[in-house]
N, C-alpha and C positions, 0 to 999 in steps of 0.2 A: 447447799452445793459447796464442794471443797474449793479452796483457792487454787488458782492456776499456777503451775510450776514455773520456775524461772526459765527452764529450757523451752517450754511451750511459748512463753511470752517472747523470748528472743526469736524464735522461729517465725511467729506472727509478725513481729516488727520487720524482720528481714524480708518476708514476703511482701509486706506493705511497701517497703522501700523499693523493691524491685518493680512493683506495679507502678509506683509513681515515676520511677526512672523510665520505664517503657512508655508511659503516657507522655512524658515530657519529650521523649525522643521523636515521637510522631508529631511534628510541628506543621500545622496547616496555615498557609498564608494565602491571602486573596488580594489580587491587584486589579484595579479597574481604570480603564482609559477610554476617553471619548475620541473617536476618530472620524475623519471625513470619508466620503466614498473613495474606493480604490486604495485602502490602507494596506500596508505591508507588515506582516507579523512573522518573526523568526524565533524559533524555539530550538535551543541546543541542549541536549540532555545526554550525558555520557552513560548513564545507567538508569533504566526505568522506562515506563510507558509514557506515551504522549497521545492524548485524545483531542482531536479537533472537531468542533461542531459549528456549523453555520447557523446564524440567527438573523432575524429581521431588524434588529436594533442597530445602533451606531456605536455600541460599546464593545470593547475587548475586555473580557474577564479571564484572568489567569489564576487558577487555583493550583498551588504547588504544595505537595506534602513531602517533607523530608523525614527520614527514619533514623537519623542520628544527628549529633551536634558537630559532625565532621564536614558537613556540607551546608551550603546555603543557596538561595536563589536570588540572582540579580535581575531586576526588571527595570527597564527605562523606556521613555518615550522621547523621540526626536521628531517633532512635527507629526507627520502621518506614518511614522515607522515605530514599531514596537519590537523590543528585543527582550527575550527571557533566556537566561543562561544559568546552568548549574555551575556553582563555584565551589571548589574543594578547599576547605580550610586546613585539612590535614591529609596526609597520604592515607588512602583507604581503598578498600575494595569490598566485594560481596554486598550483603544487605545494607551495610552502613553507607554505601555510596549511592543507594537508590533514591531517586526523586520521582514522584508521580505527578504528572501534569494533566489537568483538565482545562481546555482552552475553548472559550466561546467567542466567536468572531463574527462580524458582519459577513453575510454569505458572499459578498462581492470582493472580499479582501484577498490579497495574494499571501499565501502561507508557505513558509519554508521550515521544514523540520529535519534536524539532524539528530538521530538517536541510534547509536550503534547496536544496542541490545534490544531496544523497543519493549513491547510491540508498539506500532504506530497505527492509529485509526483516524480516518477523516470521513465526514459525512455532511450532506446537505450544503454543498459549496457550489459557488458559481465562479469564483476567482481562480487564479493560477495556483496549482499545488505542486510543490517540489518536496519529495519525501525521500530521505536517504538513511539507510541502515546497513549494518554489516550482517549480523545474524538475525536482525529484527524481522518479525512477521509484520507485513504491511497489509492493511485492509482499507479499501476505499469504496464507498457506496453512496448511492443517491446523490450523484453529482451531475450537473448539466452545464453546457456552454463554458467549459473550462479547459485549460491546458493542464494535463496531469503528467508529471514526470516522477518516476519511481526508480530508485537504484538500490540494489542490495548485493551482497556477496553470496551468502547462503540462505538468507531469509526468504520464506515463501511469500508470494504476492497474490492478493485476491482483489479483483475489481468486480463490482456488481451494480447494475442499473446506472450506467454512465451514458448520458445522452448528449449528442452533438459535441463530443470531446475530441480534443487533440491529445492523444495518449502516446507516451513514449516510456517503455519499460525496458530496463536493462538489469540482468542478474547473471552472476557467474554459475552458481549451483542451485539457486532457488527455483522451486516450481512456481509456475504462473497459471492462475485460473481467471478466466474472463467470462462473466455471465451477463448477457444483455448489455454489451458494450458496443457503442456505435458512434461514428463521427467522421469528419472529413479525413482524418489521418490517425491510424492506430498502428503502432509499431512495437513489436516485442522481440527482444533479442536475448537469448540465454546460451550458455555453453553446454552444461550438463543437465540443466533443469528441464523438466517436461513443461509443455504448454497445452492448456485445455481451453477451448473456446466453445461456448454454448450461446447461440443467438442467430440473428438473421443478417448481420453485417450492414444493416441500415440501408440508406439510399445515397448512392453517388460518392461513397468514401473509398479511400485507399487503405488496404490492410496488408501488413507484411509481418508474418510470423516466422522467425528464423531461430534455429538452434544448431549446435554442433553434433551432440550425440544423444540428446534427450528425445523423447517421443513428442509428436504433435497430434492431438486429438481434436477434431472439429465436429460439432453436431449442429445441423441446420434444419429449420422447418421447410416444408415443401414450398412455401411462399417466398423463400429467399431469392433475391435477384442478384446473381453474382456472375462475374467473369473470373473463374477460379483456375489456378494452376498449382500443381504440387510436384516437387522433385526432391528425391533423396539420392545423393551421389553414390554412396555405397550401402545405404539402408534399403528400406522397402516402402511401398505405398499401397494402400487399400482404399477403394472408393465404393460406398454403398448409397451414393446420392445421385439421382438422375441428372445427367449433364448432356447437353448437346455438344457433340464433338466440334472442335474448332477447325476451320479449314486451314489456317496458317498459324499454328502455335509458335510462340517465341523461341522454343527449343525443340529438338528432336525427341519425340515420345518413345520411351523405352519401357517395354512391358515389365510391370512389377517395380519400376523405379520412378515413373513419372506419369502424369496424366494432365489434361487440360480440357476445359469446356465451359459452357455457359448455362445458366438457368434463368428462365423467364427473360427479362430484358437485359440482364447482365449489368445492372446499374452500378454495382460496387466491384472494384478490382480487389481480388484476394490472391495473395501469393504465399505459398507454404514452402519453406526451404529447410532442408537438413543435410548435414554431411553424412552421418552414419545412423541417424535415428529413424524410427518408423513413423510414417505419416498415415493417419486414418481419418477418412471423412465419411460421415453417415447421416442418414435422415432421421430426424426426430419423430 
């Protein structure tokens, strides 16, 4: 076999150096802390995803992966509080500024996440959750007996399988989807984003779904026990769910703009409000 030319050798060396540089840029660090019940964990990440998962242990495990040498991750513990923060060593943006977080926490911990670009996910938690993003997509599922606070500007929000939750969602333009979400208090407020609810509204809770110009779509099973009212000031309403008409509704009923009634024992209070959006209620 003939000897390799100098040009080919140089090309292979260059490729090898690039591969080593790329490997070195993806730096994975793992931090472990032991905490007592009711711990507080805060993650601040300017660029990149944050994944939160509840566990049965008493350890907080933070796995952070950077993609350049221009950022690092600062983690510290102060008694029962853990902080993880992305720290910029140089001015940067784009892929070089991204850090990926995977965080395993005791399920009873209180968690705060601030990640403007996200996405943010949280699952299998029982403690308080406060999740904040700008354009970040937020997904929360399999959570029980927790306070869930979510705020975005344009990022879509999805909640699924939330039991006995105190839920507060606020978004400017982000769409909100709720599947099997129930609890003593569930509040959703958007400006232009649409709101979709699919579930039975639980037993004895208060639900308030409000937006300015987006649509509100609610799908209920026949077994739902609700005291439901819907009103759109300049938009429209449609109802395909059997309700018993209320004798004394809280507001004057206007054909095509509002309706009110109860189903079964009317255990949960449900209020649907929009300024100019369309409200639709239908039976599953």
